[in-house]
Backbone as CSV, one residue per row, in Angstrom:
resi,resn,N_x,N_y,N_z,CA_x,CA_y,CA_z,C_x,C_y,C_z
1,MET,-23.154,-43.774,3.623,-23.636,-42.640,2.853,-22.481,-41.695,2.565
2,HIS,-22.449,-41.060,1.468,-21.335,-40.215,1.041,-21.224,-38.897,1.801
3,HIS,-22.299,-38.339,2.280,-22.292,-37.032,2.925,-21.860,-37.079,4.383
4,SER,-21.731,-38.214,4.943,-21.364,-38.359,6.343,-19.876,-38.120,6.531
5,THR,-19.498,-37.626,7.728,-18.073,-37.447,8.024,-17.464,-38.741,8.518
6,LYS,-18.312,-39.723,8.928,-17.812,-41.026,9.336,-17.742,-41.908,8.103
7,SER,-16.692,-42.658,8.014,-16.525,-43.513,6.857,-15.721,-44.726,7.247
8,SER,-16.026,-45.845,6.666,-15.285,-47.061,6.964,-13.938,-47.080,6.254
9,HIS,-13.736,-46.180,5.257,-12.461,-46.155,4.536,-11.542,-45.031,4.999
10,GLY,-11.871,-44.398,6.110,-10.961,-43.409,6.690,-11.134,-42.015,6.157
11,GLY,-12.122,-41.744,5.335,-12.318,-40.424,4.767,-12.631,-39.380,5.811
12,GLY,-13.169,-39.773,6.948,-13.500,-38.844,8.018,-12.271,-38.226,8.657
13,GLN,-11.123,-38.805,8.473,-9.899,-38.272,9.081,-9.553,-36.888,8.552
14,HIS,-9.977,-36.537,7.376,-9.686,-35.219,6.818,-10.392,-34.114,7.574
15,HIS,-11.405,-34.438,8.345,-12.167,-33.441,9.081,-11.799,-33.409,10.555
16,SER,-10.749,-34.092,10.954,-10.386,-34.154,12.366,-9.865,-32.798,12.836
17,PRO,-10.032,-32.484,14.132,-9.537,-31.216,14.671,-8.025,-31.066,14.526
18,ALA,-7.303,-32.169,14.541,-5.842,-32.089,14.414,-5.434,-31.529,13.060
19,HIS,-6.246,-31.765,12.040,-5.935,-31.249,10.703,-5.951,-29.721,10.673
20,HIS,-6.820,-29.105,11.438,-6.949,-27.650,11.453,-6.149,-26.980,12.564
21,ALA,-5.544,-27.733,13.441,-4.826,-27.180,14.586,-3.713,-26.213,14.205
22,PRO,-2.902,-26.463,13.160,-1.816,-25.524,12.865,-2.286,-24.102,12.596
23,LYS,-3.464,-23.915,12.050,-3.950,-22.565,11.786,-4.298,-21.832,13.069
24,ALA,-4.753,-22.551,14.071,-5.187,-21.922,15.313,-4.072,-21.857,16.348
25,THR,-3.001,-22.591,16.143,-1.929,-22.642,17.120,-1.042,-21.417,17.004
26,PRO,-0.897,-20.633,18.088,-0.004,-19.466,18.031,1.423,-19.898,17.730
27,GLY,2.118,-19.078,16.987,3.505,-19.360,16.673,3.695,-20.070,15.346
28,THR,2.598,-20.463,14.717,2.745,-21.109,13.417,2.951,-20.061,12.351
29,HIS,3.390,-20.491,11.186,3.618,-19.563,10.077,2.347,-18.795,9.747
30,HIS,1.219,-19.471,9.727,-0.049,-18.824,9.383,-0.378,-17.709,10.379
31,ALA,-0.242,-17.990,11.653,-0.546,-16.977,12.673,0.439,-15.810,12.586
32,GLN,1.716,-16.097,12.322,2.711,-15.032,12.224,2.424,-14.136,11.034
33,HIS,1.931,-14.697,9.930,1.612,-13.896,8.750,0.581,-12.831,9.091
34,HIS,-0.454,-13.198,9.817,-1.488,-12.226,10.166,-0.979,-11.199,11.173
35,GLN,-0.029,-11.562,11.997,0.502,-10.620,12.967,1.370,-9.562,12.299
36,THR,1.957,-9.851,11.141,2.855,-8.895,10.500,2.140,-7.980,9.514
37,LEU,0.889,-8.260,9.171,0.196,-7.441,8.183,0.110,-5.961,8.517
38,PRO,-0.234,-5.559,9.746,-0.355,-4.120,10.007,0.925,-3.345,9.732
39,SER,2.078,-3.908,9.969,3.313,-3.167,9.761,3.632,-2.976,8.284
40,SER,2.995,-3.739,7.397,3.291,-3.616,5.978,2.492,-2.502,5.310
41,HIS,1.670,-1.786,6.066,0.825,-0.754,5.476,1.473,0.617,5.453
42,GLY,2.734,0.745,5.780,3.387,2.033,5.676,4.492,2.218,6.684
43,ALA,5.202,3.294,6.498,6.305,3.612,7.387,5.773,4.051,8.741
44,PRO,6.458,3.690,9.807,6.022,4.126,11.130,6.054,5.647,11.243
45,GLY,5.096,6.206,11.915,5.054,7.642,12.139,4.430,8.442,11.015
46,VAL,3.991,7.793,9.951,3.356,8.491,8.836,1.942,8.874,9.253
47,GLN,1.604,10.159,9.117,0.284,10.629,9.496,-0.717,10.303,8.402
48,ARG,-1.920,9.907,8.824,-2.974,9.547,7.875,-4.227,10.359,8.168
49,ASP,-5.045,10.562,7.130,-6.296,11.292,7.309,-7.386,10.335,7.803
50,ALA,-8.615,10.828,7.910,-9.717,10.031,8.429,-10.045,8.833,7.539
51,HIS,-9.621,8.869,6.274,-9.889,7.774,5.339,-8.718,6.803,5.252
52,GLY,-7.676,7.013,6.054,-6.514,6.139,6.045,-5.472,6.497,5.007
53,ARG,-5.691,7.563,4.269,-4.719,7.999,3.256,-3.611,8.805,3.929
54,ILE,-2.423,8.711,3.381,-1.294,9.459,3.928,-1.550,10.947,3.732
55,LYS,-1.368,11.714,4.806,-1.563,13.166,4.727,-0.428,13.793,3.931
56,ARG,-0.804,14.717,3.081,0.166,15.468,2.288,0.009,16.945,2.609
57,ASP,1.114,17.668,2.561,1.104,19.090,2.869,0.979,19.874,1.563
58,PRO,-0.186,20.502,1.294,-0.364,21.245,0.049,0.653,22.372,-0.125
59,GLU,1.152,22.904,0.973,2.157,23.967,0.896,3.461,23.443,0.280
60,GLN,3.822,22.219,0.584,5.047,21.629,0.024,4.900,21.428,-1.481
61,ARG,3.717,20.999,-1.909,3.454,20.830,-3.344,3.535,22.184,-4.060
62,ALA,2.966,23.214,-3.442,3.003,24.560,-4.032,4.443,25.058,-4.142
63,LYS,5.263,24.796,-3.131,6.677,25.184,-3.185,7.385,24.471,-4.334
64,PHE,7.089,23.180,-4.513,7.684,22.434,-5.616,7.289,23.058,-6.950
65,MET,5.986,23.315,-7.118,5.501,23.864,-8.381,6.087,25.247,-8.656
66,HIS,6.286,26.036,-7.618,6.850,27.379,-7.795,8.270,27.309,-8.357
67,SER,9.030,26.325,-7.922,10.412,26.211,-8.389,10.568,25.261,-9.587
68,HIS,9.501,24.522,-9.924,9.526,23.587,-11.055,8.231,23.775,-11.849
69,PRO,8.190,24.719,-12.786,6.962,24.978,-13.546,6.444,23.721,-14.261
70,CYS,5.157,23.697,-14.480,4.500,22.587,-15.171,5.135,22.357,-16.540
71,PRO,5.503,21.129,-16.879,6.106,20.858,-18.188,5.178,21.138,-19.369
72,SER,3.859,21.042,-19.179,2.964,21.247,-20.325,2.475,22.687,-20.475
73,THR,2.431,23.455,-19.383,1.923,24.834,-19.477,2.963,25.887,-19.142
74,GLY,4.001,25.505,-18.420,5.012,26.468,-17.988,4.574,27.299,-16.795
75,ARG,3.384,27.012,-16.267,2.864,27.784,-15.128,3.352,27.208,-13.800
76,THR,3.382,28.056,-12.789,3.849,27.642,-11.468,2.699,27.427,-10.488
77,SER,1.470,27.436,-11.004,0.299,27.134,-10.170,-0.813,26.630,-11.077
78,GLY,-1.814,26.061,-10.446,-2.950,25.565,-11.211,-2.732,24.178,-11.773
79,ALA,-3.636,23.797,-12.664,-3.598,22.460,-13.251,-2.391,22.293,-14.167
80,CYS,-1.947,21.043,-14.287,-0.843,20.695,-15.173,-1.287,19.487,-15.997
81,PRO,-1.985,19.743,-17.112,-2.544,18.649,-17.911,-1.500,17.620,-18.341
82,GLY,-1.810,16.341,-18.072,-0.928,15.247,-18.480,0.167,14.915,-17.488
83,TYR,0.246,15.669,-16.391,1.309,15.456,-15.407,0.752,15.447,-13.986
84,VAL,1.480,14.782,-13.106,1.179,14.796,-11.675,2.481,15.046,-10.924
85,VAL,2.357,15.553,-9.710,3.520,15.692,-8.837,3.701,14.346,-8.146
86,ASP,4.880,13.782,-8.298,5.187,12.459,-7.763,6.252,12.559,-6.680
87,HIS,6.106,11.727,-5.660,7.152,11.609,-4.644,8.148,10.574,-5.146
88,LYS,9.405,10.973,-5.295,10.447,10.062,-5.791,10.518,8.823,-4.916
89,GLN,10.631,9.028,-3.611,10.547,7.921,-2.664,9.160,8.019,-2.045
90,ALA,8.366,6.996,-2.210,6.984,7.008,-1.741,6.899,7.332,-0.251
91,LEU,5.883,8.119,0.104,5.672,8.468,1.507,5.483,7.210,2.345
92,LYS,4.785,6.212,1.788,4.535,4.987,2.541,5.809,4.175,2.759
93,HIS,6.877,4.530,2.048,8.165,3.868,2.230,9.166,4.780,2.934
94,GLY,8.665,5.816,3.596,9.521,6.689,4.387,10.000,7.942,3.679
95,GLY,9.533,8.175,2.449,9.920,9.388,1.725,9.353,10.632,2.396
96,ARG,10.052,11.736,2.232,9.631,13.000,2.847,8.647,13.732,1.950
97,ASP,7.733,14.439,2.577,6.773,15.259,1.838,7.324,16.672,1.725
98,ASP,8.379,16.820,0.919,8.943,18.141,0.654,9.457,18.190,-0.786
99,PRO,9.662,19.397,-1.309,10.037,19.550,-2.718,11.267,18.750,-3.155
100,SER,12.200,18.499,-2.252,13.396,17.739,-2.641,13.075,16.288,-2.984
101,ASN,11.906,15.808,-2.592,11.487,14.433,-2.872,10.374,14.403,-3.922
102,MET,10.178,15.485,-4.669,9.102,15.566,-5.655,9.654,15.727,-7.057
103,GLN,8.861,15.267,-8.031,9.209,15.407,-9.440,7.924,15.404,-10.259
104,TRP,8.003,15.964,-11.466,6.888,15.869,-12.395,6.934,14.487,-13.016
105,GLN,5.754,13.915,-13.193,5.655,12.600,-13.821,4.423,12.593,-14.715
106,THR,4.536,11.995,-15.901,3.355,11.924,-16.756,2.319,11.030,-16.082
107,THR,1.057,11.250,-16.420,0.003,10.429,-15.817,0.190,8.961,-16.178
108,ALA,0.655,8.663,-17.387,0.906,7.270,-17.780,2.008,6.650,-16.928
109,GLU,3.095,7.402,-16.697,4.180,6.894,-15.841,3.690,6.683,-14.414
110,ALA,2.840,7.592,-13.941,2.323,7.489,-12.582,1.469,6.242,-12.407
111,LYS,0.630,5.943,-13.393,-0.204,4.736,-13.317,0.665,3.483,-13.319
112,ALA,1.703,3.469,-14.140,2.611,2.320,-14.177,3.341,2.167,-12.852
113,LYS,3.795,3.266,-12.278,4.507,3.225,-11.004,3.592,2.741,-9.890
114,ASP,2.341,3.178,-9.905,1.388,2.762,-8.875,1.144,1.247,-8.900
115,ARG,1.284,0.630,-10.067,1.074,-0.824,-10.160,2.167,-1.593,-9.447
116,TRP,3.402,-1.111,-9.480,4.493,-1.861,-8.829,4.873,-1.316,-7.467
117,GLU,4.401,-0.168,-7.101,4.775,0.449,-5.825,3.924,-0.035,-4.680
């Protein structure tokens, strides 16, 4: 019968425990891949909020805006239509959350950067 795992032509060998052993054996490439995943989620020591997002200091953003007025309105506080404050070096890659690591970026540029970052 076709649905059986036993077969006179050797088809049952594909279901043997030895075939699946490399995935369960510690030290294999597959097991090592899963062990390294947590470290790829950000720089060590980066503080996160209850939702797992990197914490940002609103005071640092305000300091940046005070010294770098909005390109579309010229204001040093409030909304900046079409622009976002961007971290030049991403916080998740060890960038600092301070004005020296911030820049104005158009929303279109920010979306493009988020795709490759």
